[in-house]
KEDREN-405101 format. One record per residue (C-alpha): z, y, x; residue in three letters; residue number from 1. Coordinates in pm, 1 decimal, padded with zeros to 6 digits, m for minus. Last residue first. Layout:
<pts>
PT       up    north     east residuo num
PT        Z        Y        X     ALA NUM
...
</pts>
This chain:
<pts>
PT       up    north     east residuo num
PT  00759.8  01054.7  00007.7     ALA 133
PT  01020.6  01236.0 m00224.6     GLN 132
PT  00823.7  01139.3 m00539.4     ILE 131
PT  00888.2  00776.5 m00485.4     CYS 130
PT  01018.2  00730.3 m00853.0     TYR 129
PT  01107.7  01027.5 m01011.0     GLU 128
PT  00874.8  00967.9 m01317.0     LEU 127
PT  00999.2  00613.8 m01341.9     HIS 126
PT  01358.1  00737.2 m01307.2     PRO 125
PT  01303.9  00980.1 m01605.1     ARG 124
PT  01208.7  00706.0 m01857.4     ILE 123
PT  01489.6  00444.3 m01877.6     TYR 122
PT  01823.5  00609.7 m01808.6     THR 121
PT  01770.2  01000.8 m01843.7     LYS 120
PT  01523.6  00919.8 m02147.7     TYR 119
PT  01774.9  00675.4 m02318.0     LEU 118
PT  02058.9  00932.8 m02290.3     ALA 117
PT  01860.0  01231.8 m02415.6     THR 116
PT  01726.1  01024.2 m02693.3     PHE 115
PT  02068.4  00932.8 m02801.8     ASP 114
PT  02164.5  01312.2 m02791.6     ASP 113
PT  01889.0  01424.7 m02982.2     LYS 112
PT  01896.1  01182.2 m03254.0     ASP 111
PT  01716.8  00856.8 m03329.3     ILE 110
PT  01573.0  00698.9 m03612.2     VAL 109
PT  01309.2  00431.0 m03556.1     LYS 108
PT  01442.9  00306.4 m03233.0     PHE 107
PT  01248.2  00003.5 m03124.3     HIS 106
PT  00896.5  00129.7 m03144.5     ARG 105
PT  00971.9  00473.7 m02996.1     LYS 104
PT  01178.4  00334.7 m02716.6     VAL 103
PT  00918.9  00100.4 m02619.0     MET 102
PT  00638.7  00380.5 m02629.3     GLY 101
PT  00864.4  00576.7 m02387.9     LEU 100
PT  00884.8  00274.0 m02148.6     VAL  99
PT  00489.1  00234.0 m02164.5     SER  98
PT  00464.2  00615.3 m02101.8     GLN  97
PT  00701.8  00609.4 m01813.4     ALA  96
PT  00503.0  00309.5 m01653.5     LYS  95
PT  00177.8  00503.4 m01692.6     LYS  94
PT  00333.3  00829.9 m01546.0     VAL  93
PT  00444.6  00632.5 m01252.1     SER  92
PT  00117.2  00471.7 m01193.2     GLN  91
PT m00055.8  00799.6 m01215.8     VAL  90
PT  00185.6  00966.9 m00977.9     CYS  89
PT  00158.7  00688.8 m00703.0     ARG  88
PT m00223.8  00707.5 m00770.0     GLU  87
PT m00219.0  01093.0 m00694.2     ARG  86
PT  00018.6  01097.6 m00393.3     SER  85
PT m00222.2  01222.5 m00131.0     LYS  84
PT m00165.0  01074.6  00208.3     PHE  83
PT m00546.0  01121.1  00298.7     ASP  82
PT m00607.9  00770.6  00371.9     LYS  81
PT m00412.8  00659.0  00078.6     THR  80
PT m00072.7  00468.2  00050.6     ILE  79
PT  00047.5  00349.8 m00284.5     PHE  78
PT  00410.1  00251.0 m00288.6     VAL  77
PT  00535.2 m00077.3 m00455.4     GLY  76
PT  00633.0 m00221.9 m00093.6     LEU  75
PT  00274.9 m00156.4  00019.8     ASP  74
PT m00030.6 m00075.9 m00200.3     LYS  73
PT m00332.5  00023.4 m00012.9     GLU  72
PT m00585.9  00295.7 m00046.2     GLU  71
PT m00919.3  00398.1  00120.7     GLU  70
PT m00993.1  00047.7  00261.3     THR  69
PT m01211.3 m00089.2  00530.3     SER  68
PT m01289.6 m00450.0  00574.9     THR  67
PT m01230.7 m00648.0  00893.5     LEU  66
PT m01557.3 m00787.2  01054.0     GLU  65
PT m01495.1 m01153.2  01136.9     ILE  64
PT m01561.4 m01328.4  01473.7     ILE  63
PT m01587.7 m01712.6  01416.7     LYS  62
PT m01488.4 m01960.5  01695.1     ASP  61
PT m01132.6 m01987.6  01577.9     GLY  60
PT m01047.5 m01674.6  01401.7     GLU  59
PT m01134.7 m01372.6  01615.8     LYS  58
PT m01078.6 m01021.5  01452.8     MET  57
PT m01327.6 m00740.6  01426.8     THR  56
PT m01311.2 m00363.9  01382.0     TYR  55
PT m01554.7 m00122.4  01266.3     SER  54
PT m01608.0  00233.9  01319.5     THR  53
PT m01802.1  00494.5  01098.1     ALA  52
PT m01604.5  00799.9  01164.0     LEU  51
PT m01434.8  00959.2  00867.1     ASP  50
PT m01127.3  01093.9  01024.2     HIS  49
PT m00759.9  01164.1  00947.9     GLY  48
PT m00629.6  00833.6  00859.1     ILE  47
PT m00877.1  00541.4  00890.7     HIS  46
PT m00751.7  00230.6  00692.7     MET  45
PT m00829.6 m00130.6  00821.1     VAL  44
PT m00778.9 m00433.1  00622.6     LYS  43
PT m00653.1 m00789.5  00689.9     CYS  42
PT m00676.0 m01034.0  00376.1     LYS  41
PT m00992.4 m01195.5  00474.1     ASP  40
PT m00876.3 m01211.6  00827.1     PRO  39
PT m00595.4 m01444.8  00740.0     ASN  38
PT m00363.3 m01400.7  01018.3     PHE  37
PT m00194.9 m01705.4  01170.5     LYS  36
PT  00166.0 m01739.7  01250.5     LEU  35
PT  00173.7 m02043.2  01499.9     LEU  34
PT  00387.4 m01837.6  01742.8     TRP  33
PT  00129.5 m01849.8  02013.3     LYS  32
PT m00166.6 m01802.6  01793.1     GLU  31
PT m00004.9 m01500.2  01627.4     SER  30
PT  00062.0 m01347.2  01960.4     TRP  29
PT m00321.8 m01398.6  02076.4     GLN  28
PT m00427.8 m01238.5  01736.7     VAL  27
PT m00200.8 m00948.8  01796.6     LEU  26
PT m00334.9 m00908.5  02156.4     ARG  25
PT m00683.6 m00903.4  02034.8     ASN  24
PT m00607.2 m00656.8  01760.1     LEU  23
PT m00444.5 m00432.8  01995.7     ILE  22
PT m00736.0 m00447.7  02246.8     GLN  21
PT m00891.5 m00158.9  02066.8     VAL  20
PT m00644.8  00079.0  02219.2     SER  19
PT m00724.5 m00050.5  02577.2     ASN  18
PT m01083.6  00066.0  02541.7     ALA  17
PT m00998.6  00426.1  02484.6     ASP  16
PT m01313.5  00623.1  02406.1     GLU  15
PT m01293.7  00616.6  02053.1     ARG  14
PT m00917.7  00685.2  02042.1     VAL  13
PT m00681.3  00460.7  01837.3     ILE  12
PT m00366.5  00600.1  01717.7     LYS  11
PT m00156.9  00299.9  01600.4     ALA  10
PT  00024.6  00185.5  01262.3     TRP   9
PT  00036.3 m00184.1  01234.0     ILE   8
PT  00161.6 m00336.2  00909.9     ASN   7
PT  00232.6 m00710.8  00884.0     THR   6
PT  00297.0 m00822.5  00529.3     ASP   5
PT  00188.6 m01187.3  00581.2     ASP   4
PT  00203.3 m01355.2  00908.2     ALA   3
PT  00085.0 m01685.1  00751.5     PHE   2
PT  00257.1 m02025.5  00730.4     MET   1
</pts>
């Protein structure tokens, strides 16, 4: 069993040695509860700075450096290091275009009222998905 889908949001100051201990305490917790973290799947995202920092996680006798990422998908939402929504918008538009293509393929003749109903039901929700975030 693995401790999948664990997200940690922490402000880590470079000079603060205790803040770097968060990962070590997390590994100790996972060993105690037998919910191991897979270091190959663990990633670090730096939000608000571009300092060249690296973080490591201990797995048995090995020390593995965690990879750094610029964007990550969590619960269907793309989170980027600058919190811009460009990838979320691109994915929503692609899905809406795909549904629009299906509507065009399956309805050869369609009037304005029927198209409006189909648009509001099947296409518009994809364009509005997660836009509030």
